[in-house]
FILO-438064 format. One record per atom (N, C-alpha, C): residue number from 1; atom name; x, y, z. Coordinates in steps of 0.02 Angstrom, whole numbers, always signed. Layout:
# FILO-438064
     k    a        u        v        w
   NUM   CA        X        Y        Z
...
//
This chain:
# FILO-438064
     k    a        u        v        w
     1    N     +152    -7016    +2534
     1   CA     +108    -6974    +2530
     1    C      +71    -6956    +2591
     2    N      +40    -7010    +2627
     2   CA      +20    -7007    +2706
     2    C      -53    -7016    +2693
     3    N      -72    -7026    +2635
     3   CA     -155    -7031    +2637
     3    C     -187    -7104    +2619
     4    N     -244    -7120    +2650
     4   CA     -268    -7172    +2633
     4    C     -350    -7160    +2659
     5    N     -379    -7208    +2628
     5   CA     -468    -7206    +2636
     5    C     -472    -7273    +2649
     6    N     -533    -7284    +2693
     6   CA     -551    -7362    +2711
     6    C     -562    -7407    +2655
     7    N     -616    -7372    +2615
     7   CA     -640    -7414    +2563
     7    C     -581    -7425    +2505
     8    N     -537    -7377    +2492
     8   CA     -480    -7404    +2450
     8    C     -437    -7439    +2471
     9    N     -411    -7435    +2538
     9   CA     -387    -7502    +2575
     9    C     -411    -7566    +2566
    10    N     -470    -7558    +2575
    10   CA     -525    -7629    +2578
    10    C     -509    -7662    +2520
    11    N     -517    -7615    +2447
    11   CA     -512    -7641    +2400
    11    C     -454    -7672    +2385
    12    N     -401    -7638    +2404
    12   CA     -336    -7653    +2370
    12    C     -307    -7727    +2422
    13    N     -343    -7733    +2468
    13   CA     -333    -7813    +2520
    13    C     -388    -7860    +2488
    14    N     -441    -7831    +2457
    14   CA     -477    -7896    +2428
    14    C     -442    -7918    +2373
    15    N     -411    -7885    +2336
    15   CA     -382    -7906    +2282
    15    C     -318    -7943    +2279
    16    N     -285    -7943    +2338
    16   CA     -226    -7973    +2344
    16    C     -221    -8053    +2322
    17    N     -265    -8084    +2351
    17   CA     -289    -8147    +2328
    17    C     -267    -8162    +2252
    18    N     -288    -8120    +2227
    18   CA     -294    -8126    +2138
    18    C     -233    -8082    +2110
    19    N     -200    -8036    +2137
    19   CA     -147    -8000    +2115
    19    C     -102    -7973    +2164
    20    N      -44    -8014    +2167
    20   CA       -1    -8009    +2223
    20    C      +22    -7936    +2244
    21    N      +19    -7885    +2177
    21   CA      +43    -7810    +2195
    21    C      -15    -7763    +2195
    22    N      -83    -7794    +2217
    22   CA     -133    -7741    +2218
    22    C     -131    -7696    +2254
    23    N      -86    -7696    +2298
    23   CA      -92    -7634    +2348
    23    C      -54    -7576    +2323
    24    N      -11    -7580    +2261
    24   CA      +16    -7535    +2224
    24    C      -36    -7494    +2194
    25    N      -92    -7513    +2181
    25   CA     -150    -7469    +2150
    25    C     -171    -7434    +2203
    26    N     -160    -7432    +2269
    26   CA     -190    -7383    +2316
    26    C     -144    -7308    +2301
    27    N      -66    -7322    +2298
    27   CA      -30    -7264    +2271
    27    C      -40    -7221    +2204
    28    N      -46    -7275    +2152
    28   CA      -70    -7259    +2080
    28    C     -133    -7215    +2097
    29    N     -185    -7235    +2122
    29   CA     -245    -7191    +2115
    29    C     -242    -7125    +2161
    30    N     -203    -7114    +2209
    30   CA     -193    -7063    +2266
    30    C     -151    -7013    +2215
    31    N     -106    -7024    +2182
    31   CA      -61    -6988    +2135
    31    C      -89    -6974    +2087
    32    N     -142    -7001    +2050
    32   CA     -164    -6965    +1995
    32    C     -229    -6917    +2010
    33    N     -252    -6942    +2077
    33   CA     -291    -6881    +2101
    33    C     -266    -6827    +2117
    34    N     -213    -6830    +2152
    34   CA     -168    -6769    +2159
    34    C     -154    -6724    +2100
    35    N     -143    -6765    +2042
    35   CA     -122    -6739    +1969
    35    C     -180    -6687    +1941
    36    N     -236    -6722    +1957
    36   CA     -309    -6711    +1947
    36    C     -317    -6632    +1977
    37    N     -302    -6644    +2028
    37   CA     -307    -6582    +2078
    37    C     -263    -6516    +2058
    38    N     -211    -6530    +2030
    38   CA     -169    -6484    +2016
    38    C     -191    -6459    +1964
    39    N     -235    -6489    +1914
    39   CA     -262    -6475    +1858
    39    C     -305    -6408    +1854
    40    N     -339    -6394    +1922
    40   CA     -377    -6348    +1933
    40    C     -336    -6268    +1943
    41    N     -262    -6287    +1953
    41   CA     -227    -6225    +1955
    41    C     -195    -6192    +1888
    42    N     -216    -6238    +1835
    42   CA     -200    -6207    +1765
    42    C     -252    -6152    +1746
    43    N     -243    -6090    +1726
    43   CA     -289    -6047    +1724
    43    C     -318    -6030    +1672
    44    N     -349    -6084    +1644
    44   CA     -381    -6092    +1588
    44    C     -451    -6135    +1589
    45    N     -511    -6106    +1564
    45   CA     -575    -6138    +1572
    45    C     -580    -6198    +1568
    46    N     -556    -6237    +1519
    46   CA     -561    -6300    +1500
    46    C     -516    -6354    +1550
    47    N     -466    -6327    +1580
    47   CA     -418    -6375    +1589
    47    C     -423    -6424    +1651
    48    N     -477    -6403    +1693
    48   CA     -498    -6458    +1735
    48    C     -520    -6519    +1718
    49    N     -569    -6516    +1656
    49   CA     -597    -6572    +1630
    49    C     -537    -6607    +1594
    50    N     -505    -6577    +1551
    50   CA     -444    -6611    +1513
    50    C     -409    -6653    +1563
    51    N     -379    -6632    +1606
    51   CA     -331    -6650    +1643
    51    C     -355    -6704    +1686
    52    N     -438    -6684    +1704
    52   CA     -467    -6751    +1743
    52    C     -475    -6816    +1704
    53    N     -503    -6813    +1641
    53   CA     -499    -6862    +1594
    53    C     -430    -6890    +1583
    54    N     -381    -6850    +1565
    54   CA     -301    -6870    +1553
    54    C     -281    -6914    +1607
    55    N     -302    -6879    +1683
    55   CA     -278    -6912    +1725
    55    C     -293    -6991    +1741
    56    N     -358    -6990    +1732
    56   CA     -413    -7055    +1753
    56    C     -397    -7100    +1691
    57    N     -380    -7076    +1633
    57   CA     -372    -7121    +1585
    57    C     -305    -7166    +1597
    58    N     -244    -7112    +1614
    58   CA     -173    -7142    +1616
    58    C     -173    -7185    +1679
    59    N     -225    -7151    +1739
    59   CA     -230    -7212    +1805
    59    C     -255    -7271    +1768
    60    N     -307    -7289    +1733
    60   CA     -338    -7355    +1732
    60    C     -271    -7390    +1675
    61    N     -243    -7358    +1634
    61   CA     -189    -7395    +1602
    61    C     -139    -7413    +1643
    62    N     -119    -7380    +1698
    62   CA      -69    -7397    +1747
    62    C      -72    -7447    +1789
    63    N     -155    -7452    +1810
    63   CA     -170    -7515    +1851
    63    C     -179    -7581    +1813
    64    N     -207    -7559    +1746
    64   CA     -202    -7625    +1697
    64    C     -132    -7654    +1698
    65    N      -96    -7612    +1689
    65   CA      -29    -7636    +1670
    65    C      +15    -7663    +1741
    66    N       -2    -7634    +1795
    66   CA      +27    -7654    +1848
    66    C       -9    -7730    +1877
    67    N      -77    -7736    +1864
    67   CA     -114    -7795    +1871
    67    C      -97    -7849    +1816
    68    N      -59    -7827    +1753
    68   CA      -59    -7882    +1700
    68    C     -113    -7894    +1660
    69    N     -166    -7853    +1665
    69   CA     -234    -7866    +1635
    69    C     -224    -7824    +1568
    70    N     -236    -7861    +1502
    70   CA     -217    -7839    +1432
    70    C     -291    -7827    +1408
    71    N     -291    -7759    +1400
    71   CA     -361    -7741    +1358
    71    C     -328    -7695    +1303
    72    N     -394    -7665    +1256
    72   CA     -371    -7633    +1212
    72    C     -341    -7547    +1241
    73    N     -314    -7531    +1195
    73   CA     -271    -7454    +1227
    73    C     -334    -7406    +1253
    74    N     -382    -7399    +1213
    74   CA     -432    -7350    +1217
    74    C     -473    -7371    +1272
    75    N     -474    -7406    +1292
    75   CA     -533    -7442    +1352
    75    C     -535    -7389    +1408
    76    N     -490    -7358    +1425
    76   CA     -493    -7304    +1484
    76    C     -532    -7251    +1471
    77    N     -531    -7230    +1408
    77   CA     -598    -7170    +1404
    77    C     -655    -7183    +1400
    78    N     -660    -7245    +1370
    78   CA     -725    -7291    +1374
    78    C     -751    -7296    +1457
    79    N     -706    -7318    +1493
    79   CA     -718    -7320    +1562
    79    C     -746    -7265    +1600
    80    N     -720    -7215    +1586
    80   CA     -734    -7144    +1615
    80    C     -790    -7137    +1601
    81    N     -813    -7133    +1534
    81   CA     -873    -7113    +1510
    81    C     -931    -7165    +1544
    82    N     -905    -7219    +1554
    82   CA     -974    -7275    +1566
    82    C     -977    -7256    +1645
    83    N     -914    -7253    +1673
    83   CA     -933    -7236    +1770
    83    C     -976    -7171    +1757
    84    N     -968    -7121    +1730
    84   CA     -995    -7064    +1727
    84    C    -1085    -7069    +1722
    85    N    -1096    -7114    +1658
    85   CA    -1162    -7134    +1658
    85    C    -1185    -7170    +1713
    86    N    -1158    -7204    +1743
    86   CA    -1186    -7246    +1795
    86    C    -1198    -7206    +1863
    87    N    -1148    -7155    +1857
    87   CA    -1147    -7105    +1933
    87    C    -1211    -7053    +1928
    88    N    -1226    -7032    +1865
    88   CA    -1282    -7004    +1845
    88    C    -1344    -7035    +1865
    89    N    -1344    -7097    +1850
    89   CA    -1406    -7138    +1851
    89    C    -1415    -7157    +1912
    90    N    -1370    -7161    +1955
    90   CA    -1390    -7195    +2028
    90    C    -1380    -7160    +2078
    91    N    -1330    -7098    +2080
    91   CA    -1325    -7070    +2150
    91    C    -1361    -7004    +2152
    92    N    -1394    -6968    +2118
    92   CA    -1428    -6922    +2129
    92    C    -1386    -6855    +2157
    93    N    -1411    -6852    +2226
    93   CA    -1370    -6789    +2267
    93    C    -1307    -6791    +2272
    94    N    -1271    -6854    +2270
    94   CA    -1208    -6872    +2285
    94    C    -1159    -6832    +2234
    95    N    -1198    -6826    +2170
    95   CA    -1160    -6792    +2120
    95    C    -1147    -6723    +2109
    96    N    -1168    -6696    +2166
    96   CA    -1143    -6619    +2179
    96    C    -1084    -6607    +2188
    97    N    -1041    -6660    +2233
    97   CA     -981    -6674    +2239
    97    C     -940    -6665    +2166
    98    N     -975    -6694    +2124
    98   CA     -942    -6698    +2054
    98    C     -935    -6633    +2010
    99    N     -983    -6591    +2038
    99   CA     -993    -6511    +1997
    99    C     -961    -6473    +2014
   100    N     -911    -6478    +2073
   100   CA     -858    -6426    +2085
   100    C     -814    -6416    +2034
   101    N     -774    -6459    +2008
   101   CA     -734    -6455    +1942
   101    C     -770    -6410    +1892
   102    N     -830    -6426    +1863
   102   CA     -868    -6395    +1818
   102    C     -878    -6311    +1843
   103    N     -878    -6313    +1895
   103   CA     -908    -6250    +1935
   103    C     -823    -6208    +1923
   104    N     -798    -6229    +1951
   104   CA     -721    -6192    +1959
   104    C     -695    -6178    +1889
   105    N     -708    -6225    +1839
   105   CA     -682    -6217    +1767
   105    C     -721    -6148    +1728
   106    N     -782    -6141    +1739
   106   CA     -826    -6087    +1735
   106    C     -809    -6023    +1757
   107    N     -787    -6021    +1828
   107   CA     -760    -5967    +1865
   107    C     -688    -5936    +1829
   108    N     -661    -5980    +1794
   108   CA     -602    -5955    +1760
   108    C     -604    -5900    +1705
   109    N     -680    -5903    +1692
   109   CA     -689    -5867    +1637
   109    C     -690    -5790    +1649
   110    N     -712    -5783    +1730
   110   CA     -699    -5718    +1770
   110    C     -638    -5692    +1777
   111    N     -596    -5649    +1754
   111   CA     -540    -5623    +1774
   111    C     -529    -5613    +1842
   112    N     -469    -5616    +1872
   112   CA     -464    -5596    +1934
   112    C     -486    -5629    +1988
   113    N     -543    -5614    +2010
   113   CA     -573    -5652    +2070
   113    C     -609    -5716    +2063
   114    N     -641    -5725    +1992
   114   CA     -656    -5775    +1956
   114    C     -603    -5838    +1972
   115    N     -540    -5838    +1933
   115   CA     -497    -5853    +1943
   115    C     -464    -5890    +2008
   116    N     -460    -5838    +2056
   116   CA     -432    -5853    +2123
   116    C     -496    -5901    +2153
   117    N     -551    -5888    +2141
   117   CA     -592    -5932    +2181
   117    C     -590    -5999    +2148
   118    N     -570    -6004    +2095
   118   CA     -568    -6084    +2043
   118    C     -509    -6103    +2093
   119    N     -467    -6078    +2094
   119   CA     -388    -6114    +2131
   119    C     -412    -6118    +2208
   120    N     -457    -6096    +2223
   120   CA     -476    -6119    +2304
   120    C     -512    -6171    +2303
   121    N     -574    -6184    +2254
   121   CA     -616    -6231    +2269
   121    C     -600    -6285    +2223
   122    N     -563    -6275    +2159
   122   CA     -558    -6333    +2106
   122    C     -523    -6402    +2119
   123    N     -444    -6378    +2158
   123   CA     -413    -6432    +2159
   123    C     -428    -6494    +2210
   124    N     -467    -6478    +2260
   124   CA     -506    -6537    +2294
   124    C     -560    -6569    +2259
   125    N     -589    -6542    +2228
   125   CA     -651    -6562    +2185
   125    C     -626    -6604    +2140
   126    N     -579    -6585    +2100
   126   CA     -552    -6635    +2037
   126    C     -509    -6698    +2070
   127    N     -470    -6687    +2117
   127   CA     -450    -6754    +2156
   127    C     -512    -6798    +2173
   128    N     -556    -6775    +2206
   128   CA     -618    -6810    +2230
   128    C     -633    -6839    +2178
   129    N     -641    -6815    +2119
   129   CA     -673    -6855    +2063
   129    C     -635    -6914    +2036
   130    N     -572    -6899    +2026
   130   CA     -525    -6951    +1994
   130    C     -521    -7005    +2054
   131    N     -507    -6980    +2110
   131   CA     -504    -7035    +2179
   131    C     -558    -7091    +2165
   132    N     -622    -7057    +2162
   132   CA     -691    -7102    +2179
   132    C     -693    -7149    +2120
   133    N     -678    -7114    +2048
   133   CA     -670    -7164    +1997
   133    C     -626    -7213    +2009
   134    N     -564    -7200    +2024
   134   CA     -515    -7265    +2046
   134    C     -550    -7319    +2088
   135    N     -580    -7289    +2134
   135   CA     -610    -7340    +2182
   135    C     -663    -7379    +2167
   136    N     -719    -7354    +2123
   136   CA     -755    -7382    +2084
   136    C     -735    -7439    +2026
   137    N     -684    -7415    +1989
   137   CA     -640    -7458    +1948
   137    C     -614    -7521    +1984
   138    N     -569    -7509    +2037
   138   CA     -570    -7565    +2083
   138    C     -608    -7616    +2102
   139    N     -653    -7585    +2125
   139   CA     -719    -7631    +2142
   139    C     -740    -7671    +2093
   140    N     -746    -7631    +2032
   140   CA     -772    -7684    +1987
   140    C     -730    -7749    +1958
   141    N     -653    -7730    +1964
   141   CA     -611    -7783    +1959
   141    C     -613    -7835    +2008
   142    N     -625    -7805    +2078
   142   CA     -641    -7858    +2131
   142    C     -699    -7902    +2115
   143    N     -758    -7866    +2084
   143   CA     -818    -7909    +2083
   143    C     -816    -7965    +2035
   144    N     -774    -7945    +1979
   144   CA     -766    -7997    +1926
   144    C     -705    -8049    +1945
   145    N     -664    -8031    +2000
   145   CA     -617    -8096    +2021
   145    C     -653    -8126    +2075
   146    N     -700    -8101    +2108
   146   CA     -739    -8148    +2174
   146    C     -789    -8182    +2123
   147    N     -819    -8176    +2063
   147   CA     -866    -8213    +2027
   147    C     -817    -8266    +1977
   148    N     -767    -8264    +1976
   148   CA     -727    -8297    +1929
   148    C     -742    -8281    +1855
   149    N     -760    -8210    +1841
   149   CA     -767    -8178    +1772
   149    C     -698    -8154    +1752
   150    N     -703    -8158    +1678
   150   CA     -645    -8125    +1647
   150    C     -648    -8051    +1640
   151    N     -591    -8020    +1662
   151   CA     -593    -7939    +1655
   151    C     -589    -7928    +1576
   152    N     -645    -7919    +1550
   152   CA     -662    -7898    +1495
   152    C     -699    -7820    +1495
   153    N     -696    -7794    +1425
   153   CA     -742    -7718    +1429
   153    C     -805    -7730    +1442
   154    N     -844    -7789    +1415
   154   CA     -904    -7795    +1436
   154    C     -921    -7823    +1511
   155    N     -884    -7854    +1534
   155   CA     -887    -7878    +1601
   155    C     -878    -7816    +1650
   156    N     -835    -7772    +1630
   156   CA     -807    -7731    +1672
   156    C     -879    -7674    +1675
   157    N     -899    -7653    +1624
   157   CA     -948    -7621    +1607
   157    C    -1022    -7637    +1663
   158    N    -1026    -7715    +1668
   158   CA    -1080    -7730    +1694
   158    C    -1068    -7738    +1779
   159    N    -1003    -7759    +1788
   159   CA     -984    -7725    +1863
   159    C     -976    -7676    +1892
   160    N     -962    -7624    +1850
   160   CA     -973    -7549    +1857
   160    C    -1032    -7520    +1871
   161    N    -1088    -7557    +1828
   161   CA    -1149    -7538    +1835
   161    C    -1166    -7564    +1914
   162    N    -1154    -7625    +1931
   162   CA    -1157    -7641    +1997
   162    C    -1143    -7612    +2047
   163    N    -1073    -7595    +2046
   163   CA    -1045    -7543    +2093
   163    C    -1098    -7490    +2103
   164    N    -1112    -7455    +2047
   164   CA    -1128    -7387    +2052
   164    C    -1218    -7408    +2097
   165    N    -1230    -7457    +2080
   165   CA    -1301    -7483    +2104
   165    C    -1308    -7502    +2184
   166    N    -1261    -7535    +2186
   166   CA    -1269    -7580    +2253
   166    C    -1205    -7549    +2311
   167    N    -1165    -7508    +2282
   167   CA    -1106    -7470    +2326
   167    C    -1118    -7412    +2332
   168    N    -1179    -7378    +2334
   168   CA    -1181    -7303    +2331
   168    C    -1156    -7282    +2404
   169    N    -1179    -7321    +2460
   169   CA    -1151    -7289    +2525
   169    C    -1079    -7292    +2530
   170    N    -1047    -7323    +2509
   170   CA     -956    -7329    +2503
   170    C     -949    -7279    +2455
   171    N     -987    -7270    +2401
   171   CA     -960    -7217    +2363
   171    C     -959    -7140    +2399
   172    N    -1006    -7126    +2419
   172   CA    -1033    -7074    +2457
   172    C     -991    -7057    +2523
   173    N     -974    -7119    +2536
   173   CA     -926    -7107    +2595
   173    C     -862    -7099    +2572
   174    N     -830    -7109    +2527
   174   CA     -771    -7105    +2501
   174    C     -763    -7033    +2476
   175    N     -820    -7007    +2445
   175   CA     -821    -6930    +2431
   175    C     -811    -6899    +2488
   176    N     -832    -6904    +2547
   176   CA     -819    -6865    +2610
   176    C     -746    -6888    +2633
   177    N     -729    -6943    +2618
   177   CA     -650    -6963    +2657
   177    C     -605    -6920    +2611
   178    N     -622    -6920    +2553
   178   CA     -571    -6889    +2492
   178    C     -575    -6811    +2503
   179    N     -632    -6774    +2518
   179   CA     -628    -6713    +2545
   179    C     -574    -6699    +2585
   180    N     -596    -6724    +2646
   180   CA     -551    -6722    +2709
   180    C     -490    -6722    +2700
   181    N     -458    -6790    +2650
   181   CA     -396    -6810    +2647
   181    C     -368    -6758    +2593
   182    N     -391    -6742    +2537
   182   CA     -360    -6695    +2492
   182    C     -357    -6622    +2513
   183    N     -391    -6600    +2578
   183   CA     -379    -6530    +2598
   183    C     -315    -6512    +2628
   184    N     -278    -6576    +2638
   184   CA     -199    -6559    +2667
   184    C     -160    -6562    +2605
   185    N     -179    -6586    +2554
   185   CA     -138    -6589    +2490
   185    C      -95    -6520    +2473
   186    N      -35    -6520    +2441
   186   CA       -5    -6475    +2426
   186    C       +2    -6490    +2343
   187    N      -43    -6462    +2296
   187   CA      -61    -6474    +2221
   187    C      -19    -6452    +2196
   188    N      +24    -6395    +2220
   188   CA      +72    -6373    +2183
   188    C     +136    -6411    +2160
   189    N     +138    -6462    +2192
   189   CA     +193    -6505    +2181
   189    C     +179    -6563    +2124
   190    N     +113    -6561    +2109
   190   CA      +80    -6596    +2049
   190    C      +87    -6551    +1987
   191    N      +88    -6497    +1985
   191   CA      +75    -6443    +1933
   191    C      +92    -6459    +1883
   192    N     +164    -6471    +1877
   192   CA     +210    -6494    +1822
   192    C     +176    -6554    +1781
   193    N     +156    -6603    +1812
   193   CA     +131    -6663    +1788
   193    C      +61    -6647    +1761
   194    N      +29    -6599    +1795
   194   CA      -50    -6578    +1768
   194    C      -34    -6544    +1701
   195    N       +8    -6507    +1698
   195   CA      +38    -6455    +1633
   195    C      +47    -6502    +1585
   196    N      +81    -6547    +1593
   196   CA     +106    -6603    +1543
   196    C      +54    -6635    +1517
   197    N       -7    -6655    +1561
   197   CA      -63    -6697    +1537
   197    C     -107    -6653    +1498
   198    N     -112    -6574    +1523
   198   CA     -145    -6543    +1483
   198    C     -135    -6517    +1406
   199    N      -50    -6516    +1387
   199   CA      -38    -6514    +1334
   199    C      -35    -6582    +1302
   200    N      -34    -6640    +1320
   200   CA      -48    -6688    +1285
   200    C     -122    -6723    +1261
   201    N     -174    -6675    +1293
   201   CA     -231    -6702    +1290
   201    C     -289    -6620    +1265
   202    N     -261    -6578    +1263
   202   CA     -303    -6514    +1248
   202    C     -323    -6527    +1183
   203    N     -286    -6556    +1134
   203   CA     -327    -6566    +1073
   203    C     -370    -6624    +1042
   204    N     -384    -6656    +1102
   204   CA     -414    -6727    +1101
   204    C     -498    -6716    +1124
   205    N     -526    -6755    +1100
   205   CA     -596    -6767    +1121
   205    C     -582    -6797    +1194
   206    N     -619    -6791    +1240
   206   CA     -624    -6807    +1316
   206    C     -647    -6880    +1327
   207    N     -703    -6892    +1271
   207   CA     -731    -6952    +1272
   207    C     -711    -7008    +1228
   208    N     -657    -6988    +1167
   208   CA     -637    -7046    +1149
   208    C     -572    -7039    +1117
   209    N     -548    -6976    +1130
   209   CA     -471    -6974    +1113
   209    C     -453    -6949    +1047
   210    N     -510    -6945    +1005
   210   CA     -497    -6910     +939
   210    C     -449    -6846     +937
   211    N     -406    -6838     +894
   211   CA     -382    -6771     +875
   211    C     -433    -6726     +852
   212    N     -450    -6666     +869
   212   CA     -495    -6619     +851
   212    C     -462    -6551     +844
   213    N     -500    -6511     +798
   213   CA     -479    -6442     +787
   213    C     -505    -6393     +839
   214    N     -483    -6337     +848
   214   CA     -504    -6294     +897
   214    C     -567    -6260     +866
   215    N     -619    -6263     +918
   215   CA     -687    -6226     +900
   215    C     -724    -6291     +873
   216    N     -709    -6347     +877
   216   CA     -757    -6386     +854
   216    C     -801    -6417     +914
   217    N     -867    -6412     +907
   217   CA     -926    -6433     +960
   217    C     -942    -6497     +964
   218    N     -934    -6527     +899
   218   CA     -946    -6603     +903
   218    C     -882    -6652     +878
   219    N     -875    -6700     +902
   219   CA     -822    -6743     +880
   219    C     -837    -6780     +831
   220    N     -800    -6784     +778
   220   CA     -817    -6820     +729
   220    C     -824    -6894     +725
   221    N     -785    -6909     +780
   221   CA     -783    -6983     +790
   221    C     -847    -7012     +831
   222    N     -846    -6986     +877
   222   CA     -908    -7010     +936
   222    C     -952    -6962     +943
   223    N     -955    -6917     +903
   223   CA    -1022    -6859     +900
   223    C    -1027    -6849     +959
   224    N     -997    -6832    +1012
   224   CA    -1005    -6808    +1080
   224    C     -977    -6738    +1088
   225    N     -984    -6703    +1129
   225   CA     -953    -6636    +1141
   225    C     -890    -6661    +1170
   226    N     -839    -6629    +1120
   226   CA     -762    -6648    +1146
   226    C     -740    -6630    +1216
   227    N     -776    -6582    +1243
   227   CA     -749    -6555    +1311
   227    C     -795    -6570    +1367
   228    N     -848    -6610    +1354
   228   CA     -891    -6636    +1404
   228    C     -889    -6710    +1415
   229    N     -890    -6725    +1490
   229   CA     -883    -6806    +1481
   229    C     -956    -6824    +1482
   230    N     -971    -6863    +1424
   230   CA    -1037    -6904    +1417
   230    C    -1046    -6975    +1422
//
């Protein structure tokens, strides 16, 4: 794909002593970021959020599988939600970068010019979100490896919180790097994968993955908004 960033490359390098195939995680993260970017090209108002969550969830599962880490299947959605919570609590103004996908989705409610604008600003914004989530996730695993702790759900939550608190400069820099990097991406190459993810996840709560009926505003399982990452 010809894309890389400083922090992501540093993270995969730091993981090599613990996982011989850690460098493969770089390709996985970039690929899923591109798929999420293509989700903005689906002309439906909620498509971006659904594809972002679906792509991030499957990215985490692929990384777990690649590194041989065995955790319960639905932990990916828990991690997405927890990273979001930590970012809101620690990054403040940097969160503006994560509002682009939401803004682009809202624009799709406006026929014609709104959809066109969404297609222009949405892809890079979507890709940045998934890319940064992937970097935070890898950094959390790296922290656990360096401190000799087991990669468990509770330990991951703790190291994600640490990452959001102590690595804010790395996160902000990775947002800028990702924006520059994904401006050169042809997201149409990933559109079919994004459409498949949308179809697989359109009737699921973005927070817990529970099947939901159309028009439901509160998930019967997690009691959250099924179309908003909380």
